[in-house]
C-alpha positions as CSV (number, residue, x, y, z in Angstrom):
1,X,-41.0,8.9,60.9
2,X,-38.2,9.8,63.3
3,X,-35.9,6.9,64.1
4,X,-34.7,7.5,67.6
5,X,-35.4,4.3,69.5
6,X,-33.0,1.3,69.0
7,X,-34.7,-1.8,67.7
8,X,-35.4,-4.8,69.9
9,X,-32.8,-6.7,67.9
10,X,-30.1,-4.0,68.6
11,X,-31.0,-3.8,72.3
12,X,-30.8,-7.6,72.5
13,X,-27.4,-7.7,70.9
14,X,-26.0,-5.0,73.2
15,X,-27.5,-6.6,76.3
16,X,-25.9,-10.0,75.4
17,X,-22.4,-8.4,74.7
18,X,-22.6,-6.4,77.9
19,X,-23.6,-9.4,79.9
20,X,-20.7,-11.5,78.5
21,X,-18.2,-8.7,79.3
22,X,-19.4,-8.3,82.9
23,X,-19.5,-12.1,83.4
24,X,-15.7,-12.1,83.1
25,X,-15.3,-10.1,86.3
26,X,-16.7,-10.8,89.7
27,X,-17.6,-8.0,92.1
28,X,-15.9,-8.1,95.5
29,X,-16.3,-6.1,98.7
30,X,-13.6,-3.7,97.5
31,X,-14.1,-3.6,93.7
32,X,-17.4,-3.3,91.8
33,X,-18.3,-3.0,88.1
34,X,-21.0,-0.4,87.4
35,X,-22.6,0.4,84.0
36,X,-22.7,4.1,83.0
37,X,-23.3,6.4,80.1
38,X,-26.3,6.6,77.9
39,X,-26.6,2.8,77.8
40,X,-27.1,2.5,81.6
41,X,-29.6,5.4,81.5
42,X,-31.3,4.0,78.4
43,X,-31.0,7.3,76.4
44,X,-28.8,6.0,73.6
45,X,-29.7,6.4,69.9
46,X,-29.8,3.6,67.3
47,X,-26.3,2.7,66.2
48,X,-24.7,3.2,69.6
49,X,-21.5,1.3,70.0
50,X,-20.1,2.8,73.2
51,X,-20.6,1.1,76.6
52,X,-19.3,2.9,79.6
53,X,-18.2,0.7,82.5
54,X,-17.1,2.3,85.8
55,X,-15.0,0.1,88.1
56,X,-15.6,1.4,91.6
57,X,-12.7,0.9,94.1
58,X,-13.3,1.0,97.8
59,X,-12.4,4.6,98.9
60,X,-10.7,3.8,102.2
61,X,-8.5,1.1,100.8
62,X,-7.6,2.6,97.4
63,X,-7.7,6.4,97.8
64,X,-3.8,6.5,97.7
65,X,-3.3,3.8,95.2
66,X,-2.8,3.9,91.4
67,X,-6.2,2.3,90.6
68,X,-5.5,2.6,86.9
69,X,-2.6,0.2,87.2
70,X,-4.7,-2.2,89.3
71,X,-7.5,-2.2,86.7
72,X,-5.0,-2.6,83.8
73,X,-3.7,-5.8,85.4
74,X,-7.3,-7.1,85.9
75,X,-8.3,-6.4,82.3
76,X,-5.1,-7.9,80.8
77,X,-5.9,-11.2,82.5
78,X,-9.1,-11.4,80.5
79,X,-8.3,-9.6,77.2
80,X,-5.1,-9.4,75.1
81,X,-6.0,-6.1,73.5
82,X,-6.4,-3.4,76.2
83,X,-6.0,0.2,74.8
84,X,-4.8,2.7,77.3
85,X,-6.3,6.2,77.1
86,X,-4.3,8.9,79.0
87,X,-6.3,11.5,80.9
88,X,-6.5,13.0,84.4
89,X,-6.5,9.3,85.3
90,X,-5.7,6.5,82.8
91,X,-8.7,4.5,81.5
92,X,-9.1,1.8,79.0
93,X,-10.9,0.7,75.7
94,X,-11.7,-2.9,74.8
95,X,-13.4,-3.7,71.5
96,X,-15.8,-6.7,71.4
97,X,-17.9,-7.4,68.3
98,X,-17.7,-3.8,67.0
99,X,-18.8,-2.6,70.4
100,X,-16.3,-0.4,72.4
101,X,-16.2,-0.8,76.1
102,X,-14.8,2.3,77.9
103,X,-13.6,1.0,81.2
104,X,-13.0,3.7,83.8
105,X,-11.4,3.3,87.3
106,X,-13.1,5.4,89.9
107,X,-13.1,5.7,93.7
108,X,-16.4,4.7,95.2
109,X,-17.6,8.0,96.7
110,X,-21.1,8.7,98.2
111,X,-20.9,12.4,97.5
112,X,-19.0,14.6,95.0
113,X,-17.1,16.5,97.7
114,X,-15.1,13.3,98.4
115,X,-13.9,12.8,94.8
116,X,-10.2,12.7,94.3
117,X,-10.6,12.9,90.5
118,X,-13.4,14.3,88.3
119,X,-14.0,10.8,87.1
120,X,-15.1,9.7,90.5
121,X,-18.3,11.8,90.2
122,X,-19.6,10.1,87.0
123,X,-21.4,7.2,88.7
124,X,-23.3,9.8,90.8
125,X,-24.5,11.4,87.6
126,X,-25.8,8.1,86.4
127,X,-27.7,7.5,89.7
128,X,-29.2,11.0,89.6
129,X,-30.5,10.7,86.0
130,X,-31.8,7.2,86.5
131,X,-33.7,8.3,89.6
132,X,-35.3,11.5,88.1
133,X,-35.6,11.1,84.3
134,X,-39.1,10.0,83.3
135,X,-39.1,10.6,79.5
136,X,-36.1,8.8,78.1
137,X,-37.3,9.0,74.4
138,X,-37.5,12.8,74.8
139,X,-33.8,12.8,75.6
140,X,-33.3,10.7,72.4
141,X,-35.3,13.3,70.5
142,X,-33.3,16.2,71.8
143,X,-30.0,14.4,70.9
144,X,-31.3,13.7,67.4
145,X,-32.2,17.3,66.9
146,X,-28.8,18.5,68.2
147,X,-27.0,16.0,66.0
148,X,-28.9,17.0,62.9
149,X,-27.9,20.6,63.5
150,X,-24.3,19.8,64.3
151,X,-24.7,21.0,67.9
152,X,-24.1,17.8,69.8
153,X,-20.9,16.9,71.6
154,X,-19.1,18.7,74.4
155,X,-15.5,18.0,73.2
156,X,-13.3,21.0,72.9
157,X,-13.4,20.9,69.0
158,X,-17.3,20.7,69.0
159,X,-18.3,23.0,72.0
160,X,-21.8,21.7,71.9
161,X,-24.3,19.9,74.2
162,X,-23.3,16.7,76.0
163,X,-25.6,13.8,76.6
164,X,-25.6,14.6,80.3
165,X,-26.8,18.2,79.6
166,X,-29.6,16.8,77.4
167,X,-30.7,14.5,80.2
168,X,-30.7,17.3,82.7
169,X,-32.6,19.6,80.4
170,X,-35.4,17.1,79.8
171,X,-35.5,16.1,83.5
172,X,-35.6,19.8,84.5
173,X,-38.2,21.0,82.1
174,X,-40.2,17.8,81.9
175,X,-40.3,17.1,78.1
176,X,-38.7,17.7,74.8
177,X,-41.4,20.1,73.7
178,X,-40.9,22.2,76.9
179,X,-37.1,22.3,76.3
180,X,-37.7,23.7,72.8
181,X,-40.2,26.2,74.0
182,X,-38.0,27.5,76.8
183,X,-34.9,27.8,74.6
184,X,-36.8,29.6,71.8
185,X,-37.1,32.6,74.1
186,X,-33.6,32.6,75.5
187,X,-31.7,35.9,74.8
188,X,-27.9,36.1,75.2
189,X,-27.5,33.8,78.2
190,X,-29.2,31.2,80.4
191,X,-28.8,30.2,84.0
192,X,-30.3,27.0,85.4
193,X,-30.0,25.4,88.8
194,X,-32.2,22.3,88.8
195,X,-31.3,21.2,92.3
196,X,-31.6,24.7,93.7
197,X,-28.1,24.7,95.2
198,X,-28.0,28.5,95.3
199,X,-30.6,31.1,96.4
200,X,-29.9,33.2,93.4
201,X,-28.0,33.2,90.1
202,X,-26.0,36.2,91.3
203,X,-24.6,34.3,94.3
204,X,-23.8,31.3,92.2
205,X,-22.0,33.3,89.6
206,X,-19.8,34.9,92.3
207,X,-18.9,31.6,93.8
208,X,-18.3,29.5,90.7
209,X,-14.9,29.2,89.0
210,X,-14.8,32.1,86.4
211,X,-13.0,29.9,83.8
212,X,-16.0,27.5,83.8
213,X,-18.6,30.2,83.2
214,X,-20.1,31.1,79.9
215,X,-23.3,32.1,78.2
216,X,-25.0,28.9,79.4
217,X,-24.6,28.0,83.1
218,X,-26.3,24.7,84.2
219,X,-25.4,24.0,87.8
220,X,-24.7,20.3,88.2
221,X,-27.3,18.8,90.5
222,X,-24.7,16.4,91.8
223,X,-21.8,18.9,92.1
224,X,-22.8,22.4,93.1
225,X,-19.5,24.0,92.1
226,X,-19.6,22.6,88.6
227,X,-21.1,24.1,85.4
228,X,-22.4,21.0,83.5
229,X,-22.8,23.2,80.4
230,X,-19.3,24.7,80.5
231,X,-18.5,23.0,77.2
232,X,-21.3,24.8,75.3
233,X,-20.0,27.9,73.5
234,X,-22.0,31.1,73.2
235,X,-22.1,30.5,69.5
236,X,-23.6,27.0,69.8
237,X,-26.1,28.3,72.4
238,X,-27.1,31.0,70.0
239,X,-27.5,28.5,67.1
240,X,-29.7,26.2,69.3
241,X,-31.9,29.1,70.3
242,X,-32.4,29.9,66.7
243,X,-33.2,26.2,65.9
244,X,-35.8,26.2,68.7
245,X,-37.4,29.5,67.7
246,X,-37.8,28.2,64.1
247,X,-38.5,24.6,65.1
248,X,-40.4,22.2,62.8
249,X,-40.1,18.5,61.8
250,X,-37.6,19.6,59.2
251,X,-35.3,20.5,62.0
252,X,-34.5,16.8,62.4
253,X,-33.3,16.6,58.8
254,X,-29.5,16.6,58.8
255,X,-28.1,20.0,58.0
256,X,-26.1,20.0,54.7
257,X,-22.7,21.7,54.4
258,X,-20.8,23.1,51.4
259,X,-17.6,21.0,51.8
260,X,-15.9,23.0,49.0
261,X,-15.6,25.9,51.5
262,X,-13.7,23.7,54.0
263,X,-10.0,24.5,53.9
264,X,-7.4,22.2,55.5
265,X,-9.9,19.4,56.0
266,X,-9.8,15.7,55.0
267,X,-13.1,15.1,53.2
268,X,-14.8,11.7,52.6
269,X,-17.5,11.3,50.0
270,X,-20.2,8.9,51.4
271,X,-23.2,7.1,49.8
272,X,-25.6,5.7,52.3
273,X,-27.3,2.3,52.1
274,X,-30.4,1.9,50.1
275,X,-33.8,1.7,51.8
276,X,-35.3,3.9,54.5
277,X,-33.4,7.2,54.8
278,X,-33.6,7.4,58.6
279,X,-32.1,4.0,58.9
280,X,-29.3,4.8,56.4
281,X,-28.5,8.1,58.2
282,X,-28.4,6.3,61.5
283,X,-25.8,3.9,60.2
284,X,-23.8,6.8,58.7
285,X,-23.9,8.6,62.0
286,X,-22.6,5.4,63.8
287,X,-19.8,5.1,61.3
288,X,-18.9,8.8,61.7
289,X,-18.7,8.3,65.5
290,X,-16.6,5.2,65.0
291,X,-14.1,7.2,62.9
292,X,-13.8,9.9,65.6
293,X,-13.1,7.2,68.2
294,X,-10.6,5.5,66.0
295,X,-8.8,8.7,65.4
296,X,-8.6,9.2,69.2
297,X,-7.5,5.6,69.9
298,X,-4.7,6.0,67.4
299,X,-3.4,9.1,69.0
300,X,-4.8,11.7,66.6
301,X,-6.2,15.0,67.8
302,X,-9.3,16.1,65.8
303,X,-9.5,19.9,65.7
304,X,-12.9,19.9,64.0
305,X,-15.2,17.5,62.3
306,X,-18.8,17.0,61.0
307,X,-21.0,15.1,58.6
308,X,-24.1,15.4,56.4
309,X,-25.9,13.0,54.1
310,X,-23.1,12.7,51.6
311,X,-19.8,13.7,53.4
312,X,-17.7,13.4,56.4
313,X,-15.0,16.0,57.1
314,X,-12.1,16.1,59.6
315,X,-9.4,18.6,60.5
316,X,-6.7,16.5,62.1
317,X,-3.1,17.1,63.1
318,X,-0.4,14.7,61.9
319,X,1.6,12.7,64.5
320,X,5.2,11.9,65.3
321,X,6.5,8.6,63.8
322,X,6.8,7.0,67.3
323,X,4.8,7.0,70.5
324,X,5.3,6.0,74.1
325,X,3.4,2.8,75.1
326,X,3.1,2.4,78.9
327,X,3.0,-0.9,80.7
328,X,2.2,-1.8,84.3
329,X,3.3,0.0,87.5
330,X,6.8,-0.9,88.7
331,X,5.3,-2.4,91.9
332,X,3.7,-5.2,89.9
333,X,6.9,-7.1,89.4
334,X,5.3,-10.1,87.7
335,X,3.6,-8.0,85.1
336,X,6.7,-5.8,84.6
337,X,8.7,-9.0,83.9
338,X,6.1,-10.1,81.3
339,X,6.2,-6.6,79.7
340,X,10.1,-6.8,79.5
341,X,9.9,-10.3,78.0
342,X,7.6,-9.0,75.3
343,X,9.6,-5.9,74.4
344,X,13.1,-6.8,75.4
345,X,15.8,-4.1,75.6
346,X,13.6,-1.4,74.4
347,X,11.8,-1.1,77.8
348,X,12.5,2.0,79.9
349,X,11.2,3.2,83.2
350,X,9.5,6.4,84.3
351,X,8.9,7.4,87.9
352,X,6.2,4.8,88.4
353,X,5.7,2.7,85.2
354,X,7.6,0.9,82.5
355,X,7.2,2.0,78.9
356,X,8.6,1.4,75.4
357,X,8.9,3.7,72.3
358,X,7.0,2.1,69.4
359,X,6.6,3.0,65.8
360,X,3.1,4.2,64.9
361,X,1.2,2.4,62.2
362,X,-0.1,5.7,61.0
363,X,1.2,9.2,61.5
364,X,-0.6,10.8,58.5
365,X,-4.4,11.1,59.2
366,X,-5.2,10.8,55.4
367,X,-3.3,7.5,55.2
368,X,-5.1,6.3,58.3
369,X,-8.5,7.0,56.8
370,X,-7.5,5.3,53.5
371,X,-6.9,2.2,55.5
372,X,-9.9,2.6,57.8
373,X,-12.5,2.7,55.0
374,X,-11.2,-0.6,53.6
375,X,-12.3,-2.5,56.7
376,X,-15.1,-5.1,56.4
377,X,-17.5,-3.5,58.9
378,X,-17.6,-0.2,57.0
379,X,-19.6,-1.9,54.2
380,X,-22.3,-2.7,56.7
381,X,-22.8,1.0,57.4
382,X,-22.5,2.7,54.0
383,X,-22.8,1.7,50.3
384,X,-19.6,3.6,49.2
385,X,-17.0,5.7,50.9
386,X,-13.8,7.3,49.6
387,X,-11.4,10.3,50.1
388,X,-11.9,13.2,47.8
């Protein structure tokens, strides 16, 4: 039996933790907290430990402000540990009871054309999917299939299918079975425009940014100029077409890999928990995802990674011995003062923020993993785990 729906116990725990997190912040006329990601759309798989929270700032009031700094100050008033993630706009991670809240500042826009940053469009994606998606478990089934075949994840080192793409495909075709049937007959490329933004594929391909085109073009229903499937490589598309053309229930069985052929990788030997295999694999997958997130939070760049029923493997660059830890914006004098009190003479200033150079706890990814696998919660996910 395919284990794709979180148990009532897991849903209850997540709901409680999310409620407690949101209760610490009160919406105002200018700032509102908005749940996003697969949790908000109810398309997450068992073992999910990521909760996306968008903090929407009034467009007129904050369009020229550093909303990341404003949010950082808000979060630090409630939580001591707020991890800054640098991107096109800084966002934050807060860990509560083994659940990671990804808190993202966005401008509250009613349409994508008003977005100042790509992040501003994300809440519109959530609204679109929630309004149109009827078969949520079919999305879960599609995600499970892609994960079993190592085709899930749109990150640059994975080049696979994102959760949003899965939701759009099921919404567009109507069901998991129809997605599989349609993809089984795809040749070298595929063009989809669910919202019919363009009168023809030819016109769309002429107008779209050439750097975002590829073998799979899926026009974002919310943002006509965006290819939602830009992260899917031609190789991963071809592999998925093959999976669909040969589809059977065995396709959901995790694809095994010969780890001896992996050169330059850190490999972990893993023994799953005893009992039902689908439950054991679900916990293994959750731990694998947690390791990837932990690499990212600690500044490591994962070039490639994967897992099967007995191994995890990671290709990761080593880091410098120190890193730059940023504090609040210079205009928040009270918080700058607190930052300087904590770090003393080490504090320096950039154009807009204070920062300090700190020693990394880990610069060697192997040493990081050695420490990671000793943590208490790891034993709740797998029976044994060690570097080989």
